[in-house]
C-alpha positions as a printed NumPy array, in Angstrom:
array([[205.121,  -4.939, 215.316],
       [201.527,  -3.896, 215.762],
       [199.278,  -2.45 , 213.112],
       [197.811,   0.967, 213.997],
       [195.153,   2.9  , 212.114],
       [195.534,   6.557, 211.26 ],
       [192.221,   8.146, 210.286],
       [192.255,  10.564, 207.403],
       [190.385,  13.858, 207.299],
       [186.851,  13.301, 206.027],
       [185.718,  15.294, 203.005],
       [182.265,  16.9  , 202.728],
       [180.528,  18.363, 199.674],
       [177.503,  20.584, 200.299],
       [175.065,  21.276, 197.448],
       [172.502,  24.083, 197.632],
       [171.841,  27.383, 195.913],
       [171.709,  29.426, 199.122],
       [175.02 ,  29.982, 200.893],
       [177.252,  32.557, 202.557],
       [177.407,  35.571, 202.235],
       [173.596,  35.579, 202.087],
       [172.748,  37.185, 205.455],
       [169.422,  35.512, 206.224],
       [167.525,  32.283, 205.767],
       [168.971,  29.042, 204.473],
       [172.145,  30.616, 203.066],
       [173.1  ,  31.839, 206.529],
       [172.637,  28.414, 208.117],
       [174.364,  26.487, 205.312],
       [177.34 ,  28.826, 205.571],
       [177.541,  28.446, 209.335],
       [177.14 ,  24.656, 209.102],
       [180.092,  24.334, 206.738],
       [182.16 ,  26.797, 208.784],
       [181.578,  24.697, 211.915],
       [182.452,  21.445, 210.152],
       [185.571,  22.983, 208.615],
       [186.739,  24.044, 212.065],
       [186.097,  20.581, 213.479],
       [188.342,  18.505, 211.247],
       [186.437,  18.147, 207.974],
       [187.682,  19.214, 204.575],
       [184.707,  21.051, 203.069],
       [183.707,  22.112, 199.585],
       [180.502,  23.738, 198.331],
       [178.576,  23.792, 195.067],
       [176.254,  26.776, 195.159],
       [174.903,  29.751, 193.2  ],
       [175.785,  33.419, 193.315],
       [174.27 ,  35.094, 196.404],
       [170.846,  36.533, 195.532],
       [168.612,  36.174, 198.606],
       [166.62 ,  37.899, 200.076],
       [166.824,  40.788, 197.585],
       [166.151,  38.463, 194.593],
       [169.006,  39.801, 192.507],
       [172.623,  38.735, 192.321],
       [174.856,  40.545, 194.808],
       [176.669,  43.458, 193.194],
       [180.122,  41.998, 193.909],
       [179.323,  39.085, 191.601],
       [177.562,  40.908, 188.752],
       [180.441,  40.528, 186.289],
       [180.756,  36.786, 187.011],
       [177.129,  35.692, 187.244],
       [176.814,  34.248, 183.743],
       [179.56 ,  31.665, 184.227],
       [181.269,  29.509, 186.823],
       [183.773,  30.777, 189.353],
       [185.705,  29.368, 192.295],
       [186.603,  31.163, 195.496],
       [188.21 ,  30.202, 198.796],
       [186.705,  31.417, 202.059],
       [188.904,  31.452, 205.127],
       [187.304,  29.848, 208.171],
       [189.485,  30.079, 211.258],
       [192.721,  28.328, 210.394],
       [191.386,  26.56 , 207.311],
       [189.733,  27.312, 203.964],
       [186.51 ,  26.263, 202.277],
       [186.426,  25.925, 198.499],
       [183.228,  27.414, 197.044],
       [182.181,  26.611, 193.481],
       [179.608,  29.11 , 192.219],
       [177.325,  28.186, 189.341],
       [175.267,  30.432, 187.042],
       [171.579,  30.659, 187.91 ],
       [168.443,  32.395, 186.651],
       [167.133,  34.793, 189.325],
       [163.645,  36.239, 188.725],
       [162.973,  39.714, 190.086],
       [159.43 ,  38.604, 190.987],
       [159.47 ,  34.861, 191.789],
       [156.141,  33.513, 190.57 ],
       [155.475,  29.771, 190.589],
       [156.753,  29.166, 187.063],
       [159.755,  31.433, 187.535],
       [160.713,  29.589, 190.717],
       [160.674,  26.35 , 188.718],
       [162.973,  27.989, 186.158],
       [165.247,  29.131, 188.997],
       [165.47 ,  25.606, 190.391],
       [166.056,  23.995, 187.004],
       [168.774,  26.483, 186.073],
       [170.806,  25.571, 189.151],
       [170.044,  21.861, 188.788],
       [171.568,  21.935, 185.296],
       [174.556,  24.194, 185.986],
       [175.405,  22.382, 189.234],
       [175.18 ,  19.017, 187.463],
       [178.003,  19.97 , 185.106],
       [180.111,  21.195, 188.021],
       [179.567,  17.936, 189.908],
       [180.524,  15.964, 186.784],
       [183.824,  17.824, 186.881],
       [184.276,  17.046, 190.591],
       [183.85 ,  13.319, 189.922],
       [187.418,  13.236, 188.62 ],
       [188.836,  14.882, 191.74 ],
       [189.528,  13.408, 195.148],
       [186.483,  11.577, 196.511],
       [184.102,  13.169, 199.009],
       [183.062,  10.925, 201.898],
       [179.769,  12.758, 202.406],
       [177.541,  14.81 , 200.153],
       [174.953,  17.034, 201.868],
       [172.077,  18.367, 199.773],
       [169.993,  21.185, 201.247],
       [166.261,  21.601, 200.574],
       [164.951,  23.709, 198.961],
       [165.096,  22.855, 196.222],
       [164.148,  19.22 , 196.822],
       [165.31 ,  18.176, 193.321],
       [168.897,  18.916, 194.316],
       [168.78 ,  15.57 , 196.058],
       [169.13 ,  14.081, 192.568],
       [172.575,  15.653, 192.364],
       [173.487,  13.951, 195.618],
       [172.099,  10.622, 194.389],
       [174.145,  10.991, 191.193],
       [177.377,  11.643, 193.089],
       [176.655,   8.795, 195.498],
       [176.092,   6.329, 192.661],
       [179.312,   7.383, 190.933],
       [181.625,   7.592, 193.943],
       [179.862,   5.599, 196.709],
       [179.651,   8.592, 199.016],
       [177.224,   8.836, 201.924],
       [174.176,  10.955, 200.999],
       [172.787,  13.278, 203.68 ],
       [169.522,  15.061, 202.853],
       [168.844,  18.154, 204.992],
       [165.336,  19.617, 204.718],
       [164.9  ,  23.288, 205.641],
       [161.501,  23.643, 203.967],
       [158.877,  21.068, 202.933],
       [158.758,  22.63 , 199.522],
       [156.19 ,  20.516, 197.696],
       [153.604,  20.724, 200.479],
       [154.152,  24.459, 200.798],
       [153.704,  24.969, 197.035],
       [150.54 ,  22.861, 197.137],
       [148.976,  24.482, 200.18 ],
       [149.836,  28.02 , 199.083],
       [148.231,  27.247, 195.675],
       [151.498,  27.825, 193.826],
       [151.041,  24.393, 192.189],
       [147.454,  23.212, 191.643],
       [147.871,  20.387, 189.115],
       [147.328,  17.042, 190.86 ],
       [149.326,  15.176, 188.217],
       [152.295,  17.517, 188.686],
       [152.098,  17.18 , 192.473],
       [151.931,  13.388, 192.199],
       [155.034,  13.38 , 189.999],
       [156.933,  15.637, 192.399],
       [156.07 ,  13.486, 195.411],
       [157.213,  10.344, 193.557],
       [160.495,  12.022, 192.679],
       [160.952,  13.128, 196.271],
       [160.229,   9.593, 197.516],
       [163.003,   8.276, 195.26 ],
       [165.459,  10.758, 196.797],
       [164.336,   9.924, 200.334],
       [164.808,   6.213, 199.639],
       [168.328,   6.766, 198.321],
       [169.397,   9.009, 201.204],
       [171.529,   7.448, 203.922],
       [170.388,   9.985, 206.515],
       [167.675,  12.635, 206.492],
       [167.485,  15.613, 208.837],
       [165.158,  18.555, 209.348],
       [164.827,  21.628, 211.534],
       [161.726,  21.154, 213.702],
       [159.965,  18.349, 215.517],
       [156.816,  18.888, 213.463],
       [158.717,  18.638, 210.192],
       [160.592,  15.569, 211.434],
       [157.266,  13.917, 212.23 ],
       [155.772,  14.727, 208.816],
       [158.858,  13.632, 206.871],
       [159.072,  10.363, 208.815],
       [155.557,   9.5  , 207.638],
       [156.672,   9.931, 204.019],
       [160.147,   8.449, 204.199],
       [159.318,   5.461, 206.415],
       [162.681,   5.813, 208.145],
       [164.206,   7.668, 211.074],
       [164.666,  11.425, 210.63 ],
       [167.254,  13.383, 212.615],
       [166.424,  16.726, 214.238],
       [168.988,  19.401, 213.344],
       [167.369,  22.662, 214.427],
       [168.433,  26.079, 213.224],
       [170.61 ,  27.747, 215.824],
       [171.556,  31.183, 217.094],
       [174.826,  32.591, 218.375],
       [174.09 ,  33.891, 221.865],
       [177.435,  35.685, 221.873],
       [176.308,  37.865, 218.97 ],
       [172.63 ,  38.199, 219.906],
       [171.813,  39.204, 223.476],
       [169.43 ,  41.518, 225.395],
       [170.157,  45.23 , 225.793],
       [168.441,  46.974, 228.704],
       [168.478,  50.669, 227.771],
       [165.945,  50.682, 224.925],
       [164.999,  54.366, 225.278],
       [168.373,  55.573, 224.001],
       [168.334,  52.858, 221.356],
       [164.949,  54.005, 220.054],
       [166.163,  57.58 , 219.798],
       [169.176,  56.461, 217.768],
       [166.754,  55.052, 215.166],
       [164.624,  58.209, 215.082],
       [161.825,  57.18 , 217.453],
       [160.681,  58.605, 220.792],
       [161.724,  56.872, 224.025],
       [158.121,  55.979, 224.9  ],
       [157.203,  54.678, 221.452],
       [156.211,  51.026, 221.3  ],
       [157.932,  49.303, 218.387],
       [156.253,  46.348, 216.678],
       [158.841,  44.787, 214.364],
       [158.736,  42.328, 211.529],
       [162.259,  41.539, 210.318],
       [162.925,  38.898, 207.694],
       [162.101,  37.762, 204.198],
       [159.192,  39.574, 202.61 ],
       [157.487,  36.861, 200.615],
       [154.169,  35.254, 199.913],
       [154.103,  32.655, 202.671],
       [154.26 ,  35.272, 205.451],
       [150.947,  37.038, 204.725],
       [152.393,  40.42 , 205.715],
       [149.39 ,  42.443, 204.544],
       [147.968,  41.637, 207.976],
       [150.573,  43.952, 209.544],
       [149.239,  46.885, 207.541],
       [145.665,  46.15 , 208.569],
       [146.792,  45.916, 212.2  ],
       [148.578,  49.255, 211.875],
       [145.381,  50.768, 210.463],
       [143.384,  49.593, 213.468],
       [145.885,  51.224, 215.862],
       [146.136,  54.58 , 214.069],
       [144.789,  56.487, 217.078],
       [147.521,  55.071, 219.311],
       [150.263,  57.345, 218.049],
       [152.876,  55.711, 220.302],
       [152.602,  52.44 , 218.347],
       [155.062,  52.228, 215.472],
       [155.21 ,  49.315, 213.026],
       [158.491,  48.465, 211.281],
       [158.79 ,  46.084, 208.33 ],
       [162.465,  45.326, 207.746],
       [164.077,  43.232, 205.051],
       [163.862,  42.684, 201.344],
       [161.988,  40.421, 199.016],
       [159.701,  40.318, 196.008],
       [156.632,  41.58 , 197.875],
       [158.186,  44.557, 199.629],
       [157.244,  47.014, 196.879],
       [153.702,  45.649, 196.862],
       [153.416,  46.181, 200.617],
       [154.886,  49.659, 200.372],
       [152.356,  50.648, 197.698],
       [149.513,  49.194, 199.759],
       [150.709,  51.109, 202.822],
       [150.72 ,  54.351, 200.827],
       [147.248,  53.594, 199.484],
       [145.992,  53.059, 203.044],
       [147.665,  56.372, 204.054],
       [149.434,  54.737, 206.997],
       [151.585,  57.108, 209.042],
       [152.658,  54.526, 211.606],
       [154.349,  52.028, 209.261],
       [158.052,  52.312, 208.432],
       [159.977,  50.241, 205.897],
       [163.638,  49.562, 206.707],
       [166.234,  47.94 , 204.455],
       [168.047,  44.772, 205.427],
       [170.261,  45.67 , 208.388],
       [174.049,  45.145, 208.503],
       [175.1  ,  42.089, 210.487],
       [177.349,  44.142, 212.772],
       [174.395,  46.225, 214.034],
       [171.642,  43.617, 213.823],
       [171.684,  42.869, 217.557],
       [171.029,  46.545, 218.284],
       [168.235,  46.649, 215.734],
       [166.471,  43.588, 217.139],
       [166.661,  45.041, 220.643],
       [164.809,  48.094, 219.343],
       [161.538,  46.147, 219.286],
       [159.014,  45.785, 222.078],
       [157.208,  43.094, 220.1  ],
       [158.534,  40.818, 217.327],
       [156.026,  39.54 , 214.767],
       [156.649,  35.966, 213.615],
       [153.782,  35.514, 211.204],
       [153.055,  33.262, 208.263],
       [150.062,  31.92 , 206.44 ],
       [147.88 ,  29.221, 207.939],
       [148.986,  26.376, 205.667],
       [152.677,  26.867, 206.427],
       [152.334,  25.835, 210.093],
       [154.415,  22.644, 210.241],
       [156.033,  22.977, 206.834],
       [158.517,  25.697, 207.728],
       [160.243,  26.754, 210.942],
       [160.737,  30.547, 210.933],
       [164.499,  31.039, 211.081],
       [163.991,  34.596, 212.311],
       [162.61 ,  33.223, 215.59 ],
       [165.992,  31.898, 216.738],
       [167.612,  35.351, 216.824],
       [164.548,  36.847, 218.502],
       [164.917,  34.259, 221.261],
       [168.616,  35.084, 221.471],
       [167.941,  38.756, 222.248],
       [165.268,  37.798, 224.757],
       [162.576,  39.33 , 222.578],
       [158.829,  39.049, 223.026],
       [157.641,  37.136, 219.963],
       [154.026,  37.133, 218.781],
       [153.794,  33.934, 216.755],
       [151.107,  32.596, 214.436],
       [150.767,  28.824, 214.717],
       [147.941,  26.304, 214.841],
       [147.513,  24.141, 217.916],
       [149.066,  20.739, 217.372],
       [151.913,  21.973, 215.183],
       [155.48 ,  21.501, 216.343],
       [155.995,  25.263, 216.521],
       [152.921,  25.804, 218.72 ],
       [153.848,  22.906, 221.011],
       [157.442,  24.053, 221.493],
       [156.526,  27.683, 222.187],
       [153.746,  26.858, 224.629],
       [155.693,  24.125, 226.4  ],
       [158.646,  26.402, 227.134],
       [156.615,  29.626, 227.459],
       [158.897,  31.51 , 225.073],
       [156.351,  33.563, 223.123],
       [152.717,  34.589, 222.631],
       [150.679,  32.399, 220.267],
       [147.767,  33.365, 218.018],
       [145.835,  31.707, 215.2  ],
       [147.255,  32.273, 211.693],
       [145.354,  34.407, 209.161],
       [143.065,  35.796, 211.861],
       [143.188,  39.593, 211.76 ],
       [141.305,  40.062, 215.   ],
       [143.602,  37.595, 216.776],
       [146.64 ,  39.503, 215.489],
       [145.247,  42.854, 216.617],
       [144.33 ,  41.46 , 220.05 ],
       [147.722,  39.773, 220.347],
       [149.565,  43.013, 219.616],
       [147.527,  44.876, 222.227],
       [148.115,  42.141, 224.806],
       [151.839,  42.186, 224.046],
       [152.231,  45.926, 224.575],
       [149.786,  46.428, 227.438],
       [150.772,  43.56 , 229.779],
       [153.985,  42.593, 231.534],
       [155.746,  39.688, 229.805],
       [159.187,  39.819, 231.414],
       [158.981,  36.117, 232.292],
       [158.528,  35.206, 228.619],
       [161.507,  37.347, 227.65 ],
       [163.655,  35.655, 230.297],
       [162.477,  32.225, 229.185],
       [163.271,  33.08 , 225.553],
       [166.866,  33.968, 226.331],
       [167.327,  30.934, 228.579],
       [165.893,  28.649, 225.885],
       [168.296,  30.062, 223.293],
       [171.264,  29.538, 225.594],
       [170.262,  25.988, 226.487],
       [168.874,  24.61 , 223.227],
       [169.99 ,  26.765, 220.281],
       [173.772,  26.827, 220.598],
       [175.463,  25.965, 217.283],
       [178.058,  23.906, 219.159],
       [175.36 ,  21.807, 220.793],
       [173.26 ,  21.328, 217.644],
       [176.119,  20.688, 215.233],
       [177.942,  18.598, 217.817],
       [174.903,  16.313, 218.027],
       [174.618,  16.225, 214.223],
       [178.286,  15.314, 213.949],
       [177.972,  12.532, 216.521],
       [174.605,  11.062, 215.514],
       [174.754,  11.499, 211.733],
       [178.246,  11.987, 210.339],
       [180.185,   9.658, 212.62 ],
       [177.603,   6.866, 212.703],
       [176.232,   6.934, 209.175],
       [176.648,   4.18 , 206.608],
       [175.516,   4.205, 203.031],
       [172.707,   1.984, 201.755],
       [175.181,  -0.779, 200.908],
       [176.316,  -0.894, 204.51 ],
       [179.761,   0.553, 203.86 ],
       [181.196,   2.451, 206.79 ],
       [182.05 ,   6.085, 206.144],
       [185.419,   5.827, 207.898],
       [188.357,   5.848, 205.564],
       [191.742,   4.786, 206.797],
       [195.152,   3.739, 205.74 ],
       [197.411,   1.277, 207.553],
       [200.427,   2.656, 209.33 ],
       [203.009,   0.157, 210.565],
       [204.77 ,   1.108, 213.777],
       [206.49 ,  -0.558, 216.677],
       [204.495,  -0.86 , 219.833],
       [205.347,  -2.309, 223.153],
       [202.435,  -4.493, 223.822]])
């Protein structure tokens, strides 16, 4: 008789208020992360809110449920993911104080749901997704109660962004938030983030190794289309029009007023058309400002359906990836990954020395300009449309194929983090049960 070990399916709990079916941003990546894990042998469950982003209102399909908890099962390949949705306060216009109320509402409602889950079968791992950084407390709580491994995944350096964008100005409040974050970082068994610059900054705070888990793109869904003339006509433009596109969240950190001022400076070039696509709390403000400036070359599009998004991205001659100066190494624009997938020409605002600037320049996958510099933006747009940049477009697509595959990124995360991680007490994550069997040896 020889003792053999049969390994049981590992169980993962993800906590975060953005999740599928949100089509963009963190919800998209959290949904795809769990879908990948579910298809690779993990039993997955989610504690999240009702989908509200980027339109900043609860999706119509959930209106009747939004004031209480509900549970749904999402089929992923040959398995299912259990999704626990919690009530949340969603402000129509997310000011600083209202964002705090949003975060606290989910922190409280999710806490009660996690208390209920404590009495169910144990999760081996709990993944908390930032923002909001306080959700790490929920992970710490579950870890302390059930000795799970706590994985802290940072999509946005929220406190620094709030400080640098002047959303929080009180030094005492900032000091308290950083202390709370440090407690969560100390309790986390593994910490990951989405860009080299963010990894570097977080490592300085956490005083421990940080894993790179970049946002990905699906090169099977997003790819270049050659015949753009016909495509432009299908969207109501002329074949020779030059399309400058911004597609993504329309919020404060992007500084999108600069697009309108650029459009104003190019009014005499009637072939230049500017598209702002997406939804968000500042879209109405931008639309009113555009009307006030009497701009005839700016067009506002709603969020595009996922099934036609590849076509829409291929419409553009230039993709604007812009954000305010202080956001340089605090956030990695998720919209950039799909632009690279379609082999698009991206005009990117980033300071020299940031991870974003270094990566783009090193691989020659986009045009770089200084943030919050109107003249640099105007000059960059003109350079993008008046010069040949086919080599950059080819490099962009090749980079996406080589570096941004979900299988490659999540495969590395699975190998380096999930399969090798221990909790702070040194307990291995592997669970097993003995199985006695005869063996000839």
